[in-house]
C-alpha positions in Angstrom: -3.6 8.1 2.5 -5.7 5.1 1.3 -7.1 7.2 -1.6 -3.6 8.1 -2.7 -2.4 4.5 -2.5 -5.4 3.2 -4.5 -4.9 5.9 -7.1 -1.2 5.0 -7.5 -2.0 1.2 -7.8 -4.7 1.8 -10.4 -2.5 4.1 -12.4 0.0 1.3 -12.7 -2.6 -1.1 -14.0 -3.1 -3.0 -10.7 -6.6 -4.3 -9.7 -7.6 -2.3 -6.7 -10.0 -3.2 -3.8 -10.8 -0.4 -1.4 -12.4 0.1 1.9 -11.1 -3.1 3.4 -12.0 -2.9 7.1 -12.7 0.8 6.5 -9.6 2.3 5.1 -7.5 -0.7 3.8 -6.5 -1.2 0.2 -5.6 -4.4 -1.6 -4.0 -4.4 -5.0 -3.9 -7.6 -7.1 -1.3 -8.0 -9.9 -1.9 -11.1 -12.1 0.6 -12.9 -14.2 -0.1 -16.4 -15.8 -2.7 -19.0 -15.0 -1.5 -20.5 -11.7 -3.9 -20.5 -8.7 -0.9 -19.7 -6.4 -0.3 -16.2 -5.1 1.8 -14.3 -2.6 1.0 -11.2 -0.6 3.2 -8.2 0.3 1.8 -6.2 3.2 2.4 -2.9 4.9 0.6 -0.9 7.6 -0.3 2.8 6.9 -2.0 3.7 10.2 -1.0 6.7 12.3 -0.6 7.3 16.0 -3.0 9.4 18.0 -0.7 12.3 18.7 -0.2 15.8 17.3 2.8 16.4 15.1 4.9 19.3 16.2 7.9 18.9 13.9 7.1 21.9 11.6 8.4 19.9 8.7 6.9 20.4 5.2 5.7 16.8 5.1 4.1 17.0 8.6 0.6 15.6 9.2 -2.1 18.1 8.3 -4.7 16.2 10.5 -4.7 17.4 14.1 -4.2 14.6 16.6 -2.8 12.1 14.0 0.8 11.5 13.1 2.8 9.0 11.1 5.6 8.6 13.7 6.2 4.9 13.6 7.6 4.3 10.1 4.4 3.1 8.5 4.6 5.9 5.9 8.0 4.5 4.9 6.6 0.9 4.8 3.8 2.1 2.5 6.2 3.9 0.2 8.4 0.8 0.0 5.5 -1.4 -0.8 4.3 1.1 -3.5 7.8 0.9 -4.9 7.6 -2.9 -5.1 4.2 -2.7 -6.7 5.3 -0.2 -9.3 8.3 -2.3 -10.2 6.4 -5.6 -10.4 3.6 -4.0 -12.5 6.1 -2.6 -14.9 8.3 -5.6 -15.3 6.1 -8.6 -14.4 9.3 -10.1 -13.0 7.8 -12.6 -10.6 7.7 -16.4 -10.7 5.4 -17.5 -13.5 4.1 -20.2 -11.1 2.7 -17.4 -8.9 -0.4 -16.1 -10.6 -0.8 -13.0 -8.5 0.9 -10.7 -6.1 -1.5 -9.2 -3.6 -0.3 -5.8 -2.3 -2.1 -5.4 1.0 -1.9 -1.9 2.6 -4.1 -1.5 5.6 -4.9 0.0 8.9 -4.9 -1.7 12.3 -7.4 -0.7 14.9 
């Protein structure tokens, strides 16, 4: 998941930092010269359980399942990152937007 997130952020021209605490990803989007920034954050960890839904998008990793909404949170944050990268529509007093997508242990 973290490789896919990093790939998407990089494709949209966002500076990417990988392997934060193992599997975390941080994307930095800069605009202007201010030293101020804000962060948008989402979890992308999974639960230690086997998915038995049979759905096409079910986990392919035995014993791991995205069952707590974090996949949705990651998708929403990627949507925000894509929009902000394309439009640069954020306050010019904020120099950067940090998109933090990580895992909790």
